[in-house]
C-alpha positions as semicolon CSV with decimal commas, in nm:
position;residue;x (nm);y (nm);z (nm)
1;M;8,088;19,358;18,980
2;H;8,317;19,590;18,787
3;S;8,279;19,659;18,418
4;K;8,555;19,524;18,192
5;R;8,688;19,861;18,084
6;I;8,969;19,897;17,833
7;Y;9,233;20,148;17,926
8;R;9,506;20,331;17,742
9;S;9,877;20,348;17,813
10;I;10,130;20,585;17,958
11;A;10,439;20,599;17,741
12;P;10,781;20,675;17,886
13;L;10,874;21,041;17,906
14;L;11,162;21,075;17,662
15;P;11,384;21,385;17,683
16;S;11,310;21,491;17,324
17;R;10,932;21,494;17,373
18;P;10,718;21,776;17,511
19;A;10,537;21,705;17,836
20;F;10,196;21,733;17,674
21;S;10,074;21,667;17,323
22;P;9,738;21,568;17,179
23;S;9,892;21,254;17,032
24;L;9,788;20,923;17,187
25;R;10,038;20,709;16,999
26;I;10,243;20,470;17,213
27;A;10,614;20,545;17,214
28;P;10,854;20,249;17,213
29;L;11,037;20,154;17,530
30;A;11,314;19,974;17,343
31;T;11,484;20,296;17,239
32;S;11,827;20,387;17,374
33;P;11,817;20,737;17,521
34;P;12,165;20,843;17,645
35;R;12,085;20,817;18,016
36;T;11,958;20,459;17,978
37;G;12,258;20,342;17,776
38;S;12,519;20,474;18,020
39;F;12,326;20,333;18,316
40;L;12,324;19,989;18,157
41;R;12,694;19,995;18,072
42;T;12,812;20,095;18,417
43;M;12,586;19,857;18,610
44;S;12,637;19,538;18,408
45;S;12,734;19,235;18,615
46;A;13,056;19,039;18,584
47;G;13,040;18,673;18,492
48;T;12,769;18,460;18,343
49;V;12,480;18,280;18,513
50;A;12,348;17,982;18,319
51;D;11,974;17,917;18,298
52;T;12,037;17,564;18,430
53;E;12,154;17,715;18,760
54;L;11,826;17,901;18,798
55;K;11,605;17,606;18,702
56;T;11,736;17,402;18,996
57;L;11,690;17,687;19,242
58;A;11,338;17,591;19,354
59;T;11,457;17,243;19,456
60;L;11,754;17,386;19,647
61;V;11,532;17,637;19,828
62;R;11,284;17,368;19,932
63;K;11,557;17,141;20,069
64;K;11,734;17,424;20,250
65;F;11,406;17,549;20,396
66;D;11,319;17,212;20,546
67;V;11,668;17,174;20,695
68;A;11,681;17,530;20,830
69;I;11,340;17,503;20,997
70;A;11,430;17,168;21,155
71;A;11,763;17,306;21,281
72;G;11,611;17,625;21,423
73;D;11,806;17,850;21,186
74;A;11,489;17,975;21,016
75;F;11,146;18,038;21,164
76;F;10,809;17,996;20,996
77;Y;10,509;18,176;21,146
78;P;10,184;18,004;21,040
79;S;9,872;18,203;20,971
80;D;9,563;18,184;21,187
81;K;9,332;18,292;20,907
82;I;9,347;18,363;20,533
83;T;9,048;18,529;20,369
84;L;8,958;18,702;20,044
85;Q;8,818;19,049;19,993
86;E;8,704;19,103;19,635
87;S;8,683;19,466;19,533
88;E;8,367;19,580;19,358
89;A;8,564;19,871;19,211
90;S;8,856;19,683;19,054
91;G;8,751;19,319;19,071
92;V;9,081;19,219;19,237
93;A;9,046;18,945;19,500
94;W;9,283;19,069;19,769
95;Q;9,414;18,802;20,007
96;I;9,436;18,892;20,377
97;R;9,662;18,682;20,602
98;T;9,667;18,703;20,982
99;V;9,986;18,600;21,165
100;P;9,960;18,674;21,540
101;A;10,314;18,549;21,607
102;L;10,449;18,858;21,432
103;L;10,367;19,055;21,746
104;K;10,647;18,861;21,920
105;K;10,888;18,811;21,627
106;P;11,253;18,856;21,731
107;S;11,472;19,101;21,544
108;D;11,688;18,982;21,255
109;N;12,003;19,010;21,464
110;K;11,882;18,794;21,751
111;T;11,836;18,424;21,801
112;P;11,537;18,308;22,011
113;E;11,628;18,244;22,371
114;S;11,581;17,869;22,331
115;K;11,892;17,859;22,111
116;S;12,227;17,936;22,270
117;P;12,447;18,160;22,049
118;E;12,745;17,933;22,123
119;D;12,563;17,634;21,974
120;K;12,492;17,775;21,629
121;P;12,659;17,983;21,357
122;Q;12,549;18,345;21,379
123;Q;12,461;18,603;21,117
124;N;12,683;18,904;21,067
125;K;12,562;19,140;21,338
126;S;12,644;19,460;21,150
127;D;12,492;19,347;20,818
128;V;12,269;19,037;20,815
129;F;12,311;19,006;20,436
130;A;12,692;19,004;20,443
131;P;12,925;18,709;20,515
132;P;12,969;18,500;20,713
133;Y;12,636;18,340;20,619
134;V;12,460;18,087;20,838
135;P;12,517;17,766;20,633
136;N;12,156;17,652;20,654
137;L;12,035;17,991;20,525
138;H;12,284;18,008;20,238
139;V;12,115;17,859;19,931
140;K;12,355;17,942;19,648
141;D;12,599;18,197;19,506
142;V;12,474;18,323;19,171
143;G;12,718;18,549;18,989
144;E;12,750;18,876;19,180
145;H;12,452;18,787;19,400
146;V;12,381;18,544;19,682
147;M;12,057;18,354;19,740
148;L;11,958;18,328;20,108
149;L;11,655;18,197;20,292
150;N;11,449;18,458;20,472
151;K;11,523;18,382;20,837
152;F;11,175;18,487;20,954
153;C;10,896;18,404;20,710
154;V;10,516;18,397;20,708
155;V;10,495;18,194;20,385
156;P;10,698;17,878;20,317
157;Q;11,019;17,889;20,112
158;H;11,050;18,268;20,111
159;F;11,401;18,351;19,989
160;L;11,617;18,653;19,907
161;M;11,864;18,761;19,643
162;V;12,125;18,996;19,794
163;T;12,413;19,177;19,631
164;R;12,750;19,027;19,718
165;E;12,892;19,374;19,774
166;F;12,697;19,627;19,979
167;A;12,455;19,842;19,780
168;S;12,188;20,067;19,926
169;Q;11,824;19,960;19,951
170;D;11,731;20,330;19,920
171;L;11,832;20,333;19,553
172;P;11,691;20,153;19,248
173;P;11,835;19,809;19,174
174;S;12,068;19,779;18,875
175;P;11,964;19,625;18,542
176;A;12,194;19,331;18,623
177;T;12,005;19,265;18,947
178;L;11,664;19,310;18,784
179;S;11,761;19,090;18,491
180;L;11,872;18,809;18,721
181;A;11,550;18,845;18,920
182;Y;11,341;18,816;18,605
183;R;11,538;18,516;18,482
184;T;11,488;18,351;18,822
185;V;11,114;18,411;18,800
186;A;11,099;18,284;18,441
187;A;11,294;17,969;18,531
188;H;11,040;17,864;18,795
189;R;10,866;17,544;18,681
190;A;10,647;17,446;18,976
191;G;10,328;17,438;18,765
192;A;10,065;17,516;19,026
193;T;10,252;17,824;19,148
194;E;10,428;18,123;18,998
195;L;10,731;18,295;19,143
196;L;10,699;18,661;19,237
197;A;11,006;18,881;19,289
198;F;10,968;19,209;19,475
199;Y;11,180;19,501;19,589
200;N;11,103;19,758;19,857
201;C;11,298;20,073;19,770
202;G;11,335;20,285;20,084
203;A;11,186;20,267;20,432
204;T;10,866;20,437;20,314
205;A;10,816;20,143;20,077
206;G;10,862;19,889;20,357
207;A;11,237;19,821;20,342
208;S;11,370;19,694;20,677
209;Q;11,737;19,629;20,590
210;P;11,986;19,872;20,430
211;H;12,172;19,607;20,223
212;R;12,011;19,570;19,879
213;H;11,795;19,261;19,845
214;L;11,509;19,137;19,632
215;Q;11,267;18,883;19,773
216;F;11,092;18,584;19,616
217;V;10,772;18,401;19,713
218;Q;10,562;18,140;19,541
219;C;10,210;18,250;19,450
220;P;9,970;18,138;19,575
221;P;10,172;18,081;19,893
222;L;10,215;17,708;19,953
223;D;10,037;17,712;20,290
224;T;9,732;17,877;20,128
225;T;9,668;17,585;19,892
226;S;9,749;17,291;20,121
227;E;9,486;17,046;20,242
228;E;9,592;17,122;20,598
229;A;9,490;17,486;20,555
230;V;9,127;17,386;20,503
231;E;9,132;17,103;20,759
232;K;9,254;17,339;21,032
233;G;9,012;17,617;20,933
234;R;9,274;17,866;20,819
235;I;9,088;17,913;20,493
236;S;8,750;17,804;20,365
237;Q;8,726;17,542;20,091
238;D;8,541;17,788;19,869
239;E;8,803;18,059;19,900
240;Q;9,086;17,812;19,852
241;D;8,920;17,686;19,533
242;R;8,889;18,042;19,404
243;I;9,258;18,105;19,472
244;V;9,373;17,778;19,313
245;D;9,151;17,820;19,007
246;A;9,241;18,185;18,947
247;E;9,416;18,243;18,615
248;H;9,647;18,499;18,773
249;K;9,831;18,373;19,081
250;V;9,942;18,727;19,170
251;P;9,603;18,889;19,244
252;V;9,669;19,240;19,109
253;E;9,771;19,094;18,773
254;A;9,407;19,017;18,699
255;L;9,407;19,378;18,578
256;L;9,660;19,299;18,306
257;D;9,374;19,146;18,107
258;R;9,227;19,493;18,071
259;I;9,522;19,630;17,877
260;E;9,424;19,697;17,517
261;R;9,587;19,438;17,289
262;D;9,670;19,643;16,981
263;G;10,007;19,496;16,892
264;K;10,193;19,774;17,073
265;E;10,108;19,681;17,431
266;H;10,466;19,566;17,500
267;D;10,610;19,898;17,386
268;A;10,466;20,124;17,654
269;V;10,424;20,179;18,025
270;H;10,065;20,125;18,138
271;A;9,881;20,262;18,440
272;L;9,648;20,014;18,609
273;P;9,295;20,145;18,682
274;L;9,343;20,177;19,057
275;P;9,304;20,473;19,297
276;W;9,683;20,500;19,338
277;Q;9,974;20,518;19,095
278;H;10,057;20,169;18,971
279;F;10,270;20,151;18,657
280;V;10,328;19,835;18,452
281;A;10,557;19,733;18,166
282;L;10,462;19,405;18,000
283;L;10,751;19,162;17,948
284;N;10,816;18,951;17,640
285;P;11,193;18,934;17,584
286;P;11,305;18,892;17,222
287;P;11,501;18,580;17,124
288;A;11,833;18,766;17,151
289;A;11,762;18,854;17,516
290;R;11,672;18,494;17,595
291;T;12,014;18,373;17,479
292;S;12,238;18,664;17,585
293;E;12,279;18,787;17,940
294;A;12,390;19,132;17,819
295;E;12,088;19,162;17,588
296;M;11,855;19,064;17,873
297;E;12,009;19,329;18,100
298;Q;11,954;19,593;17,835
299;Y;11,597;19,476;17,769
300;I;11,501;19,471;18,137
301;G;11,696;19,791;18,205
302;N;11,503;19,978;17,936
303;K;11,174;19,853;18,076
304;F;11,270;19,971;18,422
305;M;11,382;20,311;18,297
306;G;11,042;20,352;18,135
307;L;10,878;20,283;18,470
308;L;11,105;20,533;18,645
309;D;11,018;20,790;18,379
310;A;10,650;20,740;18,459
311;L;10,722;20,785;18,831
312;F;10,914;21,111;18,781
313;R;10,661;21,239;18,533
314;A;10,384;21,190;18,788
315;R;10,595;21,365;19,053
316;M;10,662;21,654;18,816
317;F;10,293;21,722;18,753
318;G;10,159;21,609;19,090
319;S;10,126;21,797;19,416
320;Q;10,422;21,994;19,549
321;E;10,431;21,771;19,858
322;A;10,453;21,457;19,642
323;A;10,750;21,598;19,452
324;T;10,966;21,653;19,759
325;G;11,203;21,405;19,920
326;K;11,367;21,093;19,785
327;P;11,128;20,871;19,585
328;A;11,021;20,547;19,752
329;F;10,855;20,272;19,554
330;N;10,777;19,902;19,531
331;V;10,876;19,682;19,238
332;L;10,702;19,357;19,141
333;I;10,843;19,119;18,880
334;T;10,648;18,830;18,731
335;R;10,673;18,634;18,407
336;R;10,426;18,874;18,246
337;A;10,521;19,216;18,375
338;M;10,732;19,450;18,583
339;H;10,533;19,679;18,815
340;L;10,639;19,999;18,991
341;I;10,424;20,154;19,265
342;P;10,530;20,493;19,409
343;R;10,475;20,525;19,784
344;A;10,370;20,813;20,006
345;H;10,357;20,638;20,347
346;E;10,484;20,312;20,494
347;E;10,204;20,254;20,748
348;F;9,829;20,281;20,768
349;D;9,718;20,370;21,122
350;Q;9,348;20,443;21,078
351;L;9,192;20,100;21,122
352;P;8,862;20,135;21,309
353;G;8,846;19,977;21,653
354;K;9,020;19,984;21,987
355;H;9,395;20,051;21,967
356;D;9,563;19,909;22,275
357;S;9,905;19,806;22,403
358;D;9,840;19,442;22,312
359;G;9,836;19,532;21,943
360;K;9,487;19,399;21,877
361;I;9,426;19,693;21,646
362;G;9,745;19,859;21,529
363;S;9,919;20,010;21,230
364;L;9,944;19,807;20,912
365;S;10,292;19,806;20,762
366;I;10,262;19,783;20,382
367;N;10,536;19,662;20,149
368;S;10,539;19,525;19,793
369;L;10,333;19,218;19,882
370;G;10,038;19,436;19,980
371;Y;10,032;19,595;19,634
372;A;10,071;19,252;19,472
373;G;9,752;19,143;19,647
374;F;9,873;18,986;19,973
375;M;9,786;19,186;20,285
376;L;9,923;19,099;20,628
377;T;9,760;19,160;20,965
378;R;9,881;19,060;21,310
379;S;9,550;18,977;21,477
380;L;9,202;18,860;21,388
381;E;9,077;19,194;21,521
382;E;9,293;19,376;21,267
383;Q;9,174;19,149;20,988
384;E;8,810;19,202;21,074
385;A;8,861;19,578;21,100
386;L;9,024;19,576;20,756
387;R;8,748;19,366;20,602
388;S;8,468;19,578;20,749
389;M;8,623;19,920;20,679
390;P;8,466;20,108;20,386
391;G;8,690;20,051;20,087
392;G;8,877;19,778;20,272
393;V;9,215;19,683;20,131
394;E;9,199;19,935;19,849
395;H;9,137;20,221;20,094
396;V;9,456;20,123;20,279
397;L;9,664;20,094;19,961
398;R;9,530;20,426;19,832
399;S;9,632;20,591;20,161
400;T;9,987;20,456;20,157
401;G;10,037;20,488;19,781
402;A;10,079;20,799;19,568
403;A;9,762;20,970;19,448
404;P;9,694;20,957;19,072
405;V;9,778;21,278;18,888
406;E;9,504;21,438;18,679
407;D;9,598;21,461;18,310
408;V;9,909;21,251;18,369
409;T;9,794;20,917;18,509
410;V;9,417;20,964;18,517
411;Q;9,173;21,139;18,289
412;A;8,795;21,105;18,315
413;G;8,844;20,812;18,552
414;L;9,065;20,615;18,314
415;P;9,444;20,601;18,278
416;T;9,559;20,788;17,972
417;T;9,869;20,912;17,795
418;N;9,985;21,267;17,730
419;M;10,282;21,252;17,494
């Protein structure tokens, strides 16, 4: 098992500070550098979204999901097998899910042949996240955003938050969007599950649609913890018990316990002790942010800018290849933290085994969920190859993520700060 190492923090790179300094003091994130302030002012949303609207969202999603599945407007692809792979290096218990039906999943613009297009309302063919919405997929309008069910899902009650007006998925989400996502996560009251929001920025990070959208799933996924999952052999009773009893429902957040608690841990960007760049800002909004939408946008916006600073700092001092091209990254939002993971590649195509036209062993497409702790394979052969490969899940994520940068994100094997 891993040792419970304490690690230091990476503070945001502020314009007035030199790139390197012997100081290890943590700089505050809640400052207002000029570029952050103007960004927040120009991207603020119009209108107000009450917390009561968000607290009822889980019930609306559940009801809509059941209706949409029954009507054939949404499609759920059950898993054949769900297993754990606990890393000796990090201690994270990565969950691996196998969904063979994904090999035959129709595209987002098509309805399965069993449903005649004339019989059912159709999605917008040029932009599936623009009106007119399929009524059974439309959960709720929330301010300048729209909540929709994910038409094709591998976990129950997977839903999306899309911008009402088109915005590009290749660019960072606005503070207004991130703030609403965090408030949605914080409003979730299911008890046994937590809500995870995630954003795939750019195709290299796993984005499949150009219209900006964040996604939400319950963790652990509802089909992972059901009695049926054990009865049908999709998961062992022992592994299900470990998942249910885990303190952190988002597997990678087990590493948050290793952040040094010195009273300043909420004022900095931290690097998780992983063999790829994984930046974290802990979240604990002040009372003013909890009662004011504008204050929450500024609070979340400053946190996100700190994460982006860490990303660009790593690019600045990393390899020349890593510093070229448009940045691609994954964002995770939970009650406790906002994560940002820079990406180098979208797919991993080096699984050991026979690669054939039937897709028994193929490329693994990695998006935000993989870095949260939920890996997806399309066949039992792929799952077994992943489990048996040296390094397993963490080897895949290291290959598709951005390499740590010496003296910027890693020093002597531990994350550090150079302010």
